C-alpha positions as CSV (number, residue, x, y, z in Angstrom):
1,X,72.3,94.7,159.3
2,X,68.9,96.2,158.9
3,X,67.1,94.5,156.2
4,X,65.6,97.3,154.7
5,X,68.7,98.5,153.4
6,X,69.9,95.1,152.8
7,X,70.3,94.2,149.3
8,X,70.6,90.6,147.8
9,X,72.3,89.7,144.3
10,X,69.5,87.9,142.5
11,X,72.7,85.4,140.8
12,X,72.9,84.1,144.7
13,X,69.9,82.6,145.1
14,X,69.7,79.3,145.3
15,X,67.1,79.0,142.5
16,X,69.3,81.3,139.6
17,X,70.2,79.6,136.9
18,X,74.1,78.0,137.0
19,X,76.3,80.3,135.0
20,X,77.4,78.1,131.8
21,X,81.2,77.3,132.6
22,X,83.4,79.6,130.3
23,X,85.1,77.0,127.1
24,X,89.1,77.7,126.2
25,X,89.4,78.1,122.4
26,X,90.9,74.8,122.2
27,X,87.5,73.3,123.7
28,X,85.8,74.9,121.2
29,X,87.5,73.7,118.4
30,X,86.9,70.1,119.8
31,X,83.5,70.7,120.7
32,X,83.2,71.9,116.7
33,X,81.2,75.1,117.7
34,X,82.9,76.5,113.9
35,X,80.6,74.0,112.5
36,X,77.5,75.9,113.7
37,X,79.2,79.6,112.9
38,X,79.5,78.0,109.2
39,X,82.6,78.1,107.3
40,X,81.8,81.2,105.0
41,X,81.5,83.1,107.3
42,X,84.9,82.4,109.6
43,X,86.2,82.6,106.0
44,X,84.8,86.2,105.2
45,X,85.7,87.7,108.9
46,X,89.4,86.4,108.3
47,X,89.5,87.8,105.1
48,X,87.7,91.3,106.8
49,X,90.6,91.2,109.7
50,X,93.4,90.7,106.6
51,X,92.3,93.7,104.9
52,X,91.6,96.2,108.1
53,X,95.4,95.2,109.2
54,X,96.8,95.8,106.0
55,X,94.6,99.0,105.9
56,X,95.5,100.1,109.8
57,X,99.4,98.6,109.6
58,X,100.2,102.6,107.4
59,X,98.5,104.5,110.5
60,X,100.2,102.6,113.6
61,X,103.7,102.6,111.4
62,X,103.1,106.7,111.4
63,X,102.1,106.9,115.1
64,X,105.2,105.1,116.2
65,X,107.3,107.0,113.8
66,X,105.6,110.1,115.2
67,X,106.9,109.2,118.5
68,X,110.3,108.4,117.7
69,X,113.4,110.6,117.9
70,X,114.8,112.4,114.7
71,X,118.4,110.3,114.4
72,X,116.1,106.7,115.2
73,X,113.4,107.2,112.1
74,X,115.4,106.0,109.4
75,X,117.5,103.3,111.7
76,X,114.6,101.3,113.4
77,X,112.7,101.9,110.2
78,X,112.3,98.0,110.5
79,X,111.1,97.7,114.2
80,X,106.8,98.2,114.6
81,X,107.5,98.5,118.0
82,X,107.7,101.4,119.8
83,X,111.3,102.4,121.0
84,X,112.2,104.9,123.3
85,X,109.0,106.5,122.6
86,X,108.9,110.3,123.2
87,X,106.4,113.6,122.8
88,X,109.5,116.0,122.1
89,X,108.4,115.5,118.3
90,X,105.1,116.9,119.1
91,X,106.9,119.9,121.0
92,X,108.8,120.7,118.6
93,X,106.4,120.9,115.7
94,X,103.3,123.2,117.7
95,X,106.8,125.6,118.5
96,X,108.3,125.8,115.3
97,X,105.1,125.7,112.6
98,X,102.4,127.7,112.6
99,X,100.3,124.0,113.3
100,X,97.4,125.9,114.9
101,X,96.8,127.9,112.1
102,X,97.2,125.4,109.7
103,X,94.5,123.4,111.6
104,X,91.7,126.3,112.0
105,X,92.3,127.5,108.5
106,X,91.7,123.4,107.0
107,X,88.4,123.4,109.8
108,X,87.2,126.4,108.3
109,X,87.7,125.2,104.6
110,X,86.5,121.8,105.2
111,X,83.2,123.2,106.9
112,X,82.5,125.3,104.3
113,X,83.3,123.2,101.1
114,X,81.1,120.4,103.1
115,X,78.6,122.9,103.8
116,X,78.1,124.6,100.9
117,X,78.1,121.1,98.6
118,X,75.8,119.5,100.7
119,X,73.7,122.5,100.1
120,X,73.9,122.9,96.5
121,X,73.9,119.5,95.0
122,X,70.8,118.6,98.3
123,X,68.5,121.5,96.3
124,X,70.2,120.6,92.6
125,X,69.2,117.2,93.2
126,X,65.8,117.8,93.4
127,X,65.1,119.3,90.8
128,X,66.6,116.9,88.4
129,X,64.6,114.4,90.5
130,X,61.5,115.7,91.2
131,X,60.3,118.5,89.4
132,X,59.8,117.6,85.8
133,X,60.7,120.1,82.7
134,X,62.0,119.9,79.3
135,X,65.8,118.0,78.8
136,X,65.9,116.8,82.9
137,X,67.9,113.6,82.1
138,X,70.3,115.8,79.1
139,X,71.3,118.0,82.1
140,X,71.7,115.2,84.3
141,X,73.8,113.3,82.2
142,X,76.3,116.5,81.0
143,X,76.8,117.0,85.0
144,X,78.3,113.0,85.3
145,X,79.7,113.5,81.7
146,X,81.9,116.5,83.6
147,X,83.3,114.0,86.0
148,X,85.1,112.5,83.3
149,X,87.8,115.8,83.1
150,X,90.4,114.9,85.4
151,X,91.1,118.4,87.7
152,X,94.4,119.0,85.5
153,X,92.3,119.6,82.3
154,X,90.9,122.9,85.1
155,X,93.7,123.9,86.9
156,X,94.5,127.4,84.2
157,X,90.9,128.2,84.0
158,X,90.1,128.0,87.1
159,X,93.3,129.9,88.1
160,X,92.2,132.5,85.4
161,X,88.5,132.9,87.0
162,X,89.7,133.1,90.0
163,X,92.0,136.4,89.2
164,X,88.7,138.0,87.3
165,X,86.9,137.0,90.2
166,X,89.6,138.6,93.2
167,X,87.7,140.9,95.8
168,X,88.9,142.6,98.4
169,X,88.0,144.6,101.5
170,X,91.3,146.7,102.9
171,X,94.1,144.1,102.4
172,X,91.6,141.4,103.0
173,X,91.2,138.6,99.8
174,X,87.5,137.8,100.1
175,X,87.6,136.0,97.1
176,X,89.9,135.4,94.7
177,X,93.5,134.1,94.8
178,X,95.0,133.9,98.4
179,X,91.0,133.1,99.7
180,X,88.6,130.4,101.7
181,X,86.4,131.0,99.0
182,X,88.7,130.6,96.2
183,X,89.2,126.9,97.2
184,X,85.7,126.5,98.2
185,X,84.1,127.6,95.6
186,X,85.4,125.3,92.6
187,X,84.3,122.5,95.0
188,X,80.6,123.1,95.5
189,X,79.1,122.0,92.1
190,X,80.2,118.5,93.2
191,X,78.8,115.7,90.6
192,X,78.8,112.7,92.8
193,X,77.3,114.2,95.1
194,X,74.4,114.8,92.9
195,X,74.5,111.5,92.1
196,X,74.5,110.5,95.2
197,X,71.7,112.7,96.4
198,X,69.3,112.5,93.1
199,X,69.3,108.8,93.8
200,X,68.4,108.4,97.2
201,X,65.6,111.2,95.9
202,X,64.5,108.8,93.7
203,X,63.3,106.7,96.3
204,X,61.1,109.1,98.4
205,X,57.6,108.4,98.5
206,X,55.7,110.2,95.7
207,X,52.6,110.1,98.3
208,X,53.9,112.7,100.8
209,X,55.1,115.4,98.2
210,X,51.4,115.3,96.4
211,X,50.2,115.3,99.9
212,X,52.2,118.6,99.9
213,X,51.1,120.3,97.1
214,X,47.0,119.3,98.0
215,X,47.7,121.0,100.8
216,X,49.3,124.4,99.4
217,X,52.9,123.8,100.0
218,X,55.2,126.0,97.5
219,X,58.1,123.7,96.2
220,X,60.4,125.6,98.8
221,X,58.1,124.1,101.6
222,X,58.3,121.1,100.5
223,X,61.9,120.9,99.9
224,X,63.0,122.4,103.5
225,X,60.2,120.9,105.4
226,X,59.3,117.1,103.7
227,X,62.5,116.3,102.1
228,X,65.4,117.5,103.9
229,X,64.2,115.9,106.8
230,X,63.7,112.8,104.9
231,X,67.4,112.7,103.2
232,X,69.2,113.2,106.8
233,X,70.9,110.4,106.2
234,X,72.4,110.5,103.1
235,X,73.2,114.7,104.1
236,X,75.5,112.8,106.8
237,X,77.3,110.6,104.2
238,X,78.0,113.7,101.8
239,X,79.2,116.1,104.8
240,X,81.6,113.3,105.5
241,X,82.6,113.0,102.3
242,X,83.2,116.2,101.0
243,X,84.6,117.1,104.3
244,X,87.6,114.7,103.8
245,X,88.1,115.9,100.5
246,X,88.5,119.1,101.4
247,X,90.7,118.1,104.5
248,X,93.3,114.9,101.7
249,X,93.1,118.4,99.0
250,X,97.0,119.6,98.3
251,X,96.9,120.5,94.5
252,X,94.4,123.2,93.9
253,X,95.4,125.0,98.1
254,X,98.9,124.4,96.9
255,X,98.3,126.6,93.7
256,X,95.5,129.1,95.1
257,X,96.7,130.3,98.7
258,X,100.0,132.3,98.5
259,X,100.7,133.1,102.5
260,X,101.9,131.0,104.7
261,X,98.7,132.3,107.5
262,X,96.4,131.3,104.8
263,X,97.5,127.4,104.5
264,X,95.4,124.1,105.1
265,X,97.3,121.7,107.1
266,X,98.1,119.8,104.0
267,X,99.9,122.5,102.2
268,X,101.6,123.2,105.3
269,X,102.8,119.8,106.4
270,X,104.2,119.3,102.4
271,X,106.1,122.9,103.3
272,X,108.6,120.5,105.6
273,X,109.5,118.5,103.1
274,X,112.6,120.5,101.7
275,X,114.5,119.9,99.5
276,X,117.9,119.3,101.4
277,X,116.6,118.5,104.6
278,X,113.2,117.4,104.8
279,X,112.1,116.8,108.4
280,X,110.5,113.6,109.2
281,X,109.8,113.5,112.1
282,X,107.6,117.1,112.2
283,X,105.8,115.2,108.9
284,X,104.7,112.3,110.4
285,X,103.5,113.6,113.4
286,X,101.9,116.5,111.7
287,X,100.0,113.5,109.8
288,X,99.7,112.4,113.1
289,X,97.5,115.5,113.9
290,X,96.0,115.5,111.2
291,X,94.6,112.3,111.0
292,X,92.8,112.8,114.0
293,X,90.0,115.2,113.3
294,X,88.5,113.3,110.5
295,X,88.9,110.7,112.2
296,X,86.6,111.9,115.6
297,X,84.1,113.3,113.2
298,X,83.4,109.3,111.6
299,X,83.1,107.9,114.7
300,X,80.3,110.6,115.6
301,X,78.8,110.3,112.5
302,X,79.8,106.6,111.9
303,X,76.1,105.3,112.5
304,X,74.8,108.3,109.7
305,X,77.0,107.3,107.2
306,X,76.9,103.4,107.4
307,X,72.9,104.1,107.1
308,X,73.1,106.3,104.1
309,X,74.6,103.9,102.4
310,X,72.5,101.1,103.0
311,X,69.6,103.2,102.5
312,X,70.4,104.4,98.6
313,X,67.9,104.1,96.6
314,X,65.0,103.6,98.7
315,X,64.6,107.0,100.5
316,X,65.1,105.8,103.4
317,X,62.6,103.8,104.6
């Protein structure tokens, strides 16, 4: 063998440190290893694992049910193990229902609501946190007080406003009943998002903002080029919360959306629960389809989401 091309395994050399043999779990308990970890940590980990299992069981049961034949859903309801799994329900769902249209509508509504709400609450939070003007705190308290009103009390006023603001271009409804904006607009001024972002901005260093003002920067430039880059973790948190809230919303889209082509996925799934013959196989399958996009979104932004929650009140420091 050519010595120039020969590779030497560093772990096979004589002077390499020997590997510690792996111990079994029984040997770990016998040696008292759990004492070094700490009883409290073990108990907390066990409690968290049980809580996680409680939340994951419904998703697991939903997935198992979606892969069962329609005539076996209730017959095998007590069996948590898959029995003759099949993908026929997914094929029937995409063949019989306009799922891709509903899914596209949900993506448009969730993205529009997340982007619009983040823009509105970020600008409002900057004004309430960093700009001094009369009755600033009173306005903030009033906005928070509106959060205590149940949304059901606002249904009729909002519905009448959507009728009065009806705007159509040709045969397409741009604003008003049966339009995307009618679903997105009521959620733009979000009290919780305003509270969260204001608290986050209160932790920003005032010296940085004063230095920008001393250099002649306007409030708009300070907001766009100084504040927004510093609150990116909070923006990610609010984007996930707003998109998830809009994705799961059923009541308001059910009221304002009239045509099936404009239904979001939540409303489309509700139409499958027929009074006389509910299609539980398709309902569970559609629920699996509805869960996947939001799970992907969370896993893509999970680091920013957890980091943004941990940095609340510190301004990202």
